[in-house]
C-alpha positions as CSV (number, residue, x, y, z in Angstrom):
1,X,17.4,109.2,-37.6
2,X,18.6,105.5,-37.2
3,X,16.2,102.7,-37.9
4,X,16.9,99.4,-36.2
5,X,16.5,96.5,-38.6
6,X,15.5,93.1,-37.2
7,X,16.5,90.1,-39.2
8,X,13.9,87.3,-39.1
9,X,15.4,84.0,-37.9
10,X,13.9,81.0,-39.6
11,X,13.1,78.4,-36.9
12,X,14.4,74.9,-37.3
13,X,11.8,72.3,-38.6
14,X,11.5,68.6,-38.6
15,X,14.4,68.2,-41.0
16,X,16.8,69.9,-38.7
17,X,15.8,67.9,-35.7
18,X,16.1,64.7,-37.7
19,X,19.5,65.9,-38.8
20,X,20.5,66.5,-35.1
21,X,19.7,62.8,-34.4
22,X,21.9,61.8,-37.3
23,X,24.7,64.1,-36.0
24,X,24.4,62.4,-32.5
25,X,25.6,59.1,-34.1
26,X,29.2,60.1,-34.8
27,X,29.3,62.2,-31.6
28,X,28.3,59.3,-29.4
29,X,30.6,56.9,-31.2
30,X,33.6,59.2,-30.8
31,X,33.0,59.8,-27.1
32,X,32.2,56.1,-26.5
33,X,35.6,55.1,-27.9
34,X,37.3,56.9,-25.1
35,X,36.0,54.4,-22.6
36,X,34.6,51.4,-24.5
37,X,37.7,49.2,-24.0
38,X,37.7,49.5,-20.1
39,X,36.0,46.1,-19.7
40,X,37.9,44.5,-22.5
41,X,41.3,44.5,-20.6
42,X,41.2,40.8,-19.6
43,X,40.2,39.7,-23.1
44,X,42.9,41.8,-24.8
45,X,45.5,40.6,-22.3
46,X,44.6,37.0,-23.1
47,X,44.7,37.5,-26.9
48,X,47.5,40.1,-27.5
49,X,49.6,39.8,-24.3
50,X,50.4,43.5,-24.0
51,X,52.8,44.8,-21.5
52,X,51.6,47.2,-18.8
53,X,52.8,50.2,-20.9
54,X,51.2,48.8,-24.0
55,X,47.9,48.3,-22.2
56,X,47.9,52.0,-21.1
57,X,48.7,53.1,-24.7
58,X,45.8,51.0,-26.0
59,X,43.5,52.8,-23.6
60,X,44.6,56.4,-24.0
61,X,46.5,57.0,-27.3
62,X,43.0,57.6,-28.8
63,X,42.3,60.4,-26.4
64,X,45.7,62.0,-26.7
65,X,45.5,62.2,-30.5
66,X,41.9,63.3,-30.4
67,X,42.7,66.1,-28.0
68,X,45.8,67.2,-29.9
69,X,43.9,67.6,-33.2
70,X,40.5,68.9,-32.1
71,X,41.4,72.6,-32.6
72,X,43.2,71.9,-35.9
73,X,40.4,69.8,-37.4
74,X,37.9,72.5,-36.4
75,X,39.8,75.0,-38.4
76,X,40.0,72.5,-41.4
77,X,36.3,72.1,-41.3
78,X,35.8,75.9,-41.3
79,X,38.0,76.1,-44.4
80,X,36.9,73.1,-46.6
81,X,33.3,72.7,-45.3
82,X,32.0,71.0,-42.1
83,X,29.8,68.5,-43.9
84,X,32.6,67.5,-46.2
85,X,35.1,67.0,-43.4
86,X,32.4,65.1,-41.4
87,X,31.9,62.6,-44.3
88,X,35.6,62.2,-45.0
89,X,36.2,61.6,-41.3
90,X,33.4,59.0,-41.2
91,X,35.1,57.0,-44.0
92,X,38.4,57.2,-42.1
93,X,36.8,56.2,-38.8
94,X,35.1,53.2,-40.3
95,X,38.3,51.9,-42.0
96,X,40.3,52.4,-38.8
97,X,37.6,50.7,-36.7
98,X,37.9,47.7,-39.1
99,X,41.6,47.6,-38.7
100,X,41.4,47.8,-34.9
101,X,38.7,45.1,-34.7
102,X,41.0,42.5,-36.3
103,X,44.4,43.6,-34.8
104,X,46.6,40.6,-34.1
105,X,49.3,42.3,-31.9
106,X,49.3,45.0,-29.2
107,X,51.4,47.2,-31.5
108,X,48.9,47.1,-34.3
109,X,46.0,47.8,-32.0
110,X,47.9,50.9,-30.6
111,X,48.5,52.1,-34.1
112,X,44.8,51.6,-35.1
113,X,43.7,53.5,-32.0
114,X,46.0,56.3,-32.8
115,X,44.8,56.7,-36.3
116,X,41.2,56.3,-35.0
117,X,41.9,59.4,-32.9
118,X,42.8,61.4,-36.0
119,X,39.5,60.4,-37.6
120,X,37.6,61.1,-34.4
121,X,39.1,64.6,-34.3
122,X,37.4,65.4,-37.6
123,X,34.0,64.4,-36.4
124,X,33.5,66.1,-33.0
125,X,34.1,69.8,-34.1
126,X,32.2,69.3,-37.3
127,X,29.0,68.1,-35.5
128,X,29.1,71.1,-33.1
129,X,29.6,73.6,-36.0
130,X,26.7,72.1,-38.0
131,X,24.4,72.3,-34.9
132,X,25.1,76.0,-34.7
133,X,24.5,76.4,-38.4
134,X,21.2,74.5,-38.4
135,X,19.6,76.1,-35.3
136,X,19.5,79.9,-35.7
137,X,16.7,80.5,-33.2
138,X,18.4,81.1,-29.8
139,X,15.9,79.0,-27.8
140,X,16.1,76.1,-30.3
141,X,19.9,76.3,-30.4
142,X,20.0,76.1,-26.6
143,X,17.9,72.9,-26.7
144,X,20.0,71.5,-29.5
145,X,23.3,72.3,-27.7
146,X,21.9,70.6,-24.6
147,X,21.2,67.5,-26.6
148,X,24.7,67.7,-28.1
149,X,26.3,68.0,-24.6
150,X,24.2,65.2,-23.2
151,X,25.1,62.8,-26.0
152,X,28.8,63.6,-25.7
153,X,28.8,63.0,-21.9
154,X,26.5,60.0,-22.2
155,X,28.8,58.3,-24.7
156,X,31.6,58.1,-22.2
157,X,29.2,56.6,-19.6
158,X,27.5,54.3,-22.1
159,X,30.7,53.1,-23.7
160,X,31.7,50.6,-21.0
161,X,28.2,49.2,-20.8
162,X,27.9,48.6,-24.5
163,X,31.4,47.3,-24.5
164,X,30.5,44.9,-21.7
165,X,27.4,43.6,-23.7
166,X,29.4,43.0,-26.9
167,X,32.4,41.4,-25.2
168,X,30.0,39.1,-23.2
169,X,28.3,38.0,-26.5
170,X,31.2,38.1,-29.0
171,X,34.8,39.3,-28.7
172,X,36.6,42.5,-27.8
173,X,37.0,43.3,-31.5
174,X,33.2,43.7,-31.8
175,X,33.3,47.0,-29.9
176,X,35.0,48.5,-33.0
177,X,32.7,46.8,-35.5
178,X,29.8,48.7,-33.8
179,X,31.2,51.9,-35.4
180,X,30.6,50.6,-39.0
181,X,26.8,50.8,-39.2
182,X,26.8,54.2,-37.5
183,X,29.2,55.6,-40.0
184,X,27.4,54.0,-42.9
185,X,24.1,55.6,-41.8
186,X,25.8,59.0,-41.5
187,X,27.3,58.8,-45.0
188,X,23.9,57.8,-46.5
189,X,21.9,60.6,-44.9
190,X,24.3,63.5,-44.5
191,X,24.0,64.7,-48.2
192,X,20.3,65.0,-47.8
193,X,19.9,66.3,-44.2
194,X,23.0,68.3,-43.4
195,X,23.7,71.7,-44.9
196,X,27.2,72.6,-46.1
197,X,28.8,75.5,-44.2
198,X,32.1,77.2,-44.2
199,X,33.6,80.1,-42.2
200,X,33.9,83.5,-43.8
201,X,37.2,83.9,-42.0
202,X,39.7,81.9,-44.2
203,X,42.7,82.3,-42.0
204,X,45.7,80.1,-42.5
205,X,45.7,76.8,-40.6
206,X,48.9,76.4,-38.7
207,X,49.6,72.7,-39.2
208,X,53.1,73.0,-37.7
209,X,51.5,73.9,-34.3
210,X,49.5,70.7,-34.5
211,X,52.6,68.7,-35.2
212,X,54.4,70.4,-32.3
213,X,51.5,69.6,-30.0
214,X,51.7,65.9,-30.8
215,X,55.5,65.9,-30.7
216,X,55.2,67.3,-27.1
217,X,52.3,65.1,-25.8
218,X,53.3,61.7,-27.1
219,X,57.0,61.6,-26.2
220,X,56.3,63.0,-22.7
221,X,53.6,60.3,-22.2
222,X,55.9,57.5,-23.5
223,X,58.8,58.7,-21.3
224,X,56.7,58.9,-18.1
225,X,55.0,55.5,-18.7
226,X,58.2,53.7,-19.5
227,X,60.3,55.2,-16.7
228,X,57.5,54.4,-14.2
229,X,57.4,50.8,-15.3
230,X,61.0,49.9,-16.0
231,X,63.0,52.5,-14.1
232,X,65.7,54.8,-15.4
233,X,66.8,54.2,-19.0
234,X,68.4,56.5,-21.5
235,X,65.9,56.2,-24.3
236,X,62.7,57.0,-22.4
237,X,64.5,59.8,-20.6
238,X,65.5,61.2,-23.9
239,X,62.0,61.0,-25.2
240,X,60.7,62.8,-22.1
241,X,63.3,65.5,-22.6
242,X,62.4,65.8,-26.4
243,X,58.7,66.1,-25.6
244,X,59.4,68.9,-23.1
245,X,61.5,70.7,-25.6
246,X,58.8,70.5,-28.3
247,X,56.3,71.6,-25.7
248,X,58.4,74.7,-25.1
249,X,58.7,75.4,-28.8
250,X,54.9,75.0,-29.2
251,X,54.2,77.6,-26.4
252,X,56.7,80.0,-27.9
253,X,55.1,79.7,-31.3
254,X,51.6,80.4,-30.0
255,X,52.9,83.6,-28.5
256,X,54.4,84.9,-31.8
257,X,52.1,83.8,-34.7
258,X,49.0,85.9,-35.6
259,X,46.6,83.0,-35.6
260,X,47.7,80.6,-32.8
261,X,46.2,77.2,-32.3
262,X,45.9,77.9,-28.6
263,X,45.3,81.4,-27.3
264,X,48.1,81.6,-24.7
265,X,47.0,85.1,-23.7
266,X,43.6,83.9,-22.7
267,X,45.2,81.2,-20.6
268,X,47.3,83.9,-18.8
269,X,44.1,85.5,-17.3
270,X,43.7,84.1,-13.8
271,X,40.1,83.0,-14.0
272,X,40.1,81.8,-17.6
273,X,43.3,79.8,-17.3
274,X,42.3,78.5,-13.9
275,X,39.0,77.3,-15.3
276,X,40.8,75.3,-18.1
277,X,43.1,73.8,-15.5
278,X,40.3,72.9,-13.2
279,X,38.4,71.2,-16.0
280,X,41.5,69.2,-17.0
281,X,42.0,68.0,-13.4
282,X,38.3,67.0,-13.1
283,X,38.4,64.8,-16.2
284,X,41.9,63.6,-15.2
285,X,40.7,62.1,-12.0
286,X,37.3,60.9,-13.3
287,X,38.7,58.8,-16.1
288,X,41.4,57.4,-13.8
289,X,38.7,56.4,-11.3
290,X,36.8,54.6,-14.1
291,X,39.8,52.7,-15.2
292,X,40.7,51.5,-11.7
293,X,37.1,50.6,-10.8
294,X,36.5,48.6,-13.9
295,X,39.6,46.5,-13.4
296,X,38.6,45.9,-9.7
297,X,35.1,44.7,-10.7
298,X,36.4,42.3,-13.3
299,X,39.8,41.1,-12.2
300,X,39.5,41.2,-8.4
301,X,35.8,40.5,-7.8
302,X,35.6,38.3,-10.9
303,X,32.5,39.8,-12.6
304,X,31.9,39.2,-16.3
305,X,32.2,42.2,-18.6
306,X,28.4,42.5,-18.7
307,X,27.9,42.2,-14.9
308,X,30.7,44.7,-14.2
309,X,29.3,47.2,-16.7
310,X,25.8,47.0,-15.1
311,X,27.2,47.5,-11.6
312,X,29.2,50.5,-12.9
313,X,25.9,52.2,-13.7
314,X,24.9,52.6,-10.1
315,X,27.2,55.5,-9.3
316,X,25.5,57.5,-12.1
317,X,22.5,57.8,-9.7
318,X,24.6,60.2,-7.6
319,X,25.7,62.0,-10.7
320,X,22.1,62.7,-11.7
321,X,21.3,64.4,-8.4
322,X,24.6,66.3,-8.2
323,X,24.3,68.5,-11.2
324,X,21.0,70.3,-10.4
325,X,22.0,70.6,-6.7
326,X,25.3,72.2,-7.6
327,X,23.6,74.6,-10.0
328,X,21.1,75.6,-7.3
329,X,23.7,76.1,-4.6
330,X,25.9,78.2,-7.0
331,X,23.1,80.9,-7.0
332,X,23.7,81.8,-3.4
333,X,27.2,80.7,-2.8
334,X,28.9,81.3,-6.1
335,X,30.3,78.9,-8.6
336,X,34.0,78.9,-7.3
337,X,32.9,77.8,-3.8
338,X,30.7,75.0,-5.1
339,X,33.4,73.8,-7.5
340,X,35.9,73.7,-4.6
341,X,33.4,71.8,-2.5
342,X,32.8,69.4,-5.4
343,X,36.6,68.6,-5.4
344,X,36.5,67.9,-1.7
345,X,33.5,65.6,-2.1
346,X,35.4,63.6,-4.8
347,X,38.5,63.5,-2.5
348,X,36.3,61.9,0.2
349,X,35.2,59.4,-2.3
350,X,38.8,58.5,-3.2
351,X,39.6,58.2,0.5
352,X,36.7,55.8,0.8
353,X,38.1,53.7,-2.0
354,X,41.3,53.3,0.0
355,X,39.2,51.4,2.6
356,X,38.0,48.7,0.2
357,X,39.1,45.4,1.7
358,X,38.3,41.9,0.3
359,X,38.0,40.5,3.8
360,X,36.0,43.5,5.1
361,X,32.5,44.8,4.8
362,X,31.1,44.2,1.3
363,X,33.9,45.5,-0.9
364,X,31.4,46.0,-3.8
365,X,29.3,48.3,-1.7
366,X,32.2,50.4,-0.4
367,X,33.6,50.7,-4.0
368,X,30.2,51.8,-5.4
369,X,29.7,54.4,-2.7
370,X,33.2,55.7,-3.1
371,X,32.9,55.8,-6.9
372,X,29.5,57.6,-6.6
373,X,31.0,60.3,-4.4
374,X,33.9,60.8,-6.8
375,X,31.6,61.1,-9.8
376,X,29.1,63.4,-8.0
377,X,31.8,65.8,-7.0
378,X,33.5,65.8,-10.4
379,X,30.3,66.3,-12.3
380,X,29.4,69.2,-10.0
381,X,32.6,70.9,-11.0
382,X,32.2,70.1,-14.7
383,X,28.6,71.3,-14.7
384,X,29.6,74.7,-13.4
385,X,32.9,75.3,-15.1
386,X,31.6,75.7,-18.7
387,X,29.1,78.4,-17.7
388,X,31.8,80.1,-15.6
389,X,34.5,80.2,-18.2
390,X,32.2,81.6,-20.8
391,X,31.1,84.3,-18.4
392,X,34.6,85.4,-17.4
393,X,36.3,85.1,-20.8
394,X,36.8,88.3,-22.9
395,X,34.0,88.5,-25.5
396,X,36.5,88.5,-28.4
397,X,38.1,85.3,-27.1
398,X,35.0,83.3,-26.2
399,X,35.3,81.0,-29.1
400,X,39.0,80.2,-28.5
401,X,38.4,79.6,-24.8
402,X,35.5,77.3,-25.6
403,X,37.7,75.2,-27.9
404,X,40.4,75.1,-25.1
405,X,37.8,73.9,-22.6
406,X,36.8,71.0,-25.0
407,X,40.4,70.1,-25.6
408,X,41.2,70.2,-21.9
409,X,38.4,67.6,-21.3
410,X,39.9,65.2,-23.8
411,X,43.5,65.8,-22.7
412,X,42.6,65.5,-19.0
413,X,40.9,62.1,-19.5
414,X,43.8,60.8,-21.5
415,X,46.4,62.0,-19.0
416,X,44.4,60.6,-16.1
417,X,44.5,57.1,-17.7
418,X,48.2,57.6,-18.5
419,X,49.7,59.1,-15.3
420,X,47.5,57.6,-12.6
421,X,47.5,54.4,-14.6
422,X,51.3,54.5,-14.3
423,X,51.0,54.8,-10.5
424,X,48.7,51.8,-10.5
425,X,51.0,49.8,-12.7
426,X,54.3,50.6,-10.9
427,X,53.0,49.8,-7.5
428,X,51.3,46.6,-8.7
429,X,54.6,45.4,-10.3
430,X,56.6,46.3,-7.2
431,X,54.1,44.5,-4.8
432,X,53.3,41.4,-6.8
433,X,56.9,40.2,-7.5
434,X,57.7,38.8,-4.0
435,X,54.2,37.4,-3.6
436,X,54.3,35.1,-6.6
437,X,54.9,31.4,-6.0
438,X,58.3,29.9,-6.8
439,X,58.7,27.6,-9.9
440,X,56.6,29.6,-12.4
441,X,57.8,29.6,-16.0
442,X,59.4,32.8,-17.1
443,X,56.5,33.5,-19.4
444,X,53.9,33.1,-16.7
445,X,55.9,35.1,-14.2
446,X,56.4,37.9,-16.7
447,X,52.7,38.1,-17.6
448,X,51.7,38.0,-13.9
449,X,54.0,40.9,-13.1
450,X,52.7,43.1,-15.9
451,X,49.0,43.6,-15.0
452,X,46.3,41.8,-13.0
453,X,44.7,41.0,-16.4
454,X,47.9,39.4,-17.5
455,X,48.0,37.4,-14.3
456,X,44.5,36.1,-14.9
457,X,45.4,35.1,-18.5
458,X,48.6,33.3,-17.4
459,X,46.8,31.5,-14.5
460,X,44.5,29.7,-17.0
461,X,47.6,27.8,-18.3
462,X,48.8,26.7,-14.8
463,X,47.9,23.8,-12.5
464,X,45.0,24.5,-10.2
465,X,47.1,25.2,-7.0
466,X,49.6,27.4,-8.8
467,X,46.8,29.3,-10.6
468,X,45.1,30.0,-7.2
469,X,48.4,31.3,-5.7
470,X,49.0,33.6,-8.7
471,X,45.5,35.1,-8.5
472,X,45.7,35.5,-4.8
473,X,49.1,37.4,-5.2
474,X,47.8,39.5,-8.0
475,X,44.6,40.5,-6.3
476,X,46.5,41.5,-3.1
477,X,49.0,43.5,-5.2
478,X,46.2,45.2,-7.1
479,X,44.4,46.2,-3.9
480,X,47.6,47.8,-2.6
481,X,48.1,49.6,-6.0
482,X,44.4,50.7,-6.0
483,X,44.6,52.2,-2.5
484,X,47.8,54.1,-3.4
485,X,46.3,55.4,-6.7
486,X,43.1,56.5,-4.9
487,X,45.1,58.2,-2.2
488,X,47.2,60.0,-4.9
489,X,44.0,61.2,-6.7
490,X,42.5,62.3,-3.4
491,X,45.5,64.5,-2.6
492,X,45.4,66.0,-6.1
493,X,41.7,66.9,-5.7
494,X,42.3,68.5,-2.3
495,X,45.0,70.7,-3.9
496,X,42.7,71.4,-6.8
497,X,40.0,72.5,-4.3
498,X,42.4,75.1,-2.8
499,X,43.5,76.2,-6.2
500,X,39.9,76.7,-7.3
501,X,39.1,78.9,-4.3
502,X,42.2,81.0,-5.0
503,X,42.2,81.3,-8.8
504,X,38.5,81.7,-9.3
505,X,37.8,84.0,-6.4
506,X,35.3,86.7,-7.2
507,X,35.7,90.4,-6.3
508,X,32.0,90.9,-6.2
509,X,29.1,88.8,-4.9
510,X,27.6,86.4,-7.5
511,X,23.8,86.8,-7.7
512,X,22.9,84.2,-10.3
513,X,24.7,81.5,-12.4
514,X,24.1,83.5,-15.5
515,X,25.8,86.6,-14.1
């Protein structure tokens, strides 16, 4: 006779819930830093004079490094202790933030953002693992995980708003100084509130795979950006080829080693791999849309960082309604169909953004409605894809697939800024050159050809008439580039809609989202 033994689970108390609030600090700071510089582009352009490629690196190297190291740092935390890694990462994050805040050149800011990504990669997986450790009761854990997810998503949304407030009152460097008190509070309270935890599985960490991932991502990104801006050249082409080679070596290594960084076999399953790809495309287009729209609000319509940040909140109204509606519709129509429809809705939003005209009907209104449709469609997809991928993943690979999903979100956002940012930059440069007035100094002409933020900074040093001509030319060129970039994103989303319907098709009728 077999007797079933039920292990009593101790419910979390006040200490654990306070600890969750403490853990939300680094989580929000890490997610905020993905988008906090969007409204700082004009100020950074005026102070550091970055090229178009450097400006894109300033925005997205943080996300690339963060994504490339999330899985590795999660394994490191399992081995040495999640609380210990969290505290070490907090010290590193604070020091790197200080370095970034007082950067004097574009190169130093790029370097600081890159190292900040390394520190950020130690914080995010540690917070998630500690939440799972502290909340053993399933109902409480569900609530705690909902808070964790909401804070992570909210950080990306709140980042530009807080950035706008700080830049309006101080300087662009203040957005990094905000990290210091948050990290200090975490260091003071973590030893008393957070338990130490380690994984019983002490498998070897494959650091070489992490290195290969970065050696693949960063050279490919550099090659694509530089070739898009400057045309064919041997060095960026060589970097692109080197990155592709390291990417091939990385994939082959994941096939052969016993404890791979990325579970390639899980990705080969149609619905699992398709879900990861769809999640990557969703964040790819969402972050690119945010980058374009923030530049439009500031550099074209002339809003201050604070005003632009406040206007950017309005599309979130559509987002708030989209998630519950998508979840309800998925009950009767199935997740794949609603995700495909979400991509179509976002594509319509991008088409609407191609109709923004300075001389037409309220460009601000058209932009906000288009951005709202884009966000509503993408959030509908992202709301459903997590539940879907957990449901279709093999039970023994659920953890690995969850890590892949989180990594694809970070990587998709970084690639969106990088690649669609390249489209925006290349078309702007091609369009603005013949529109600039004759007689500009080489320095002013060069700055105006790089970015619209650079044109704005250069125009401040010119006579009134020449400055007006430069800004008219740069705005016209940016609108052309914005339309082309939006059209490109719309086409990508329509293709993603078809891919979603094919890759995630169900053989049986879905009855409920939890099925």
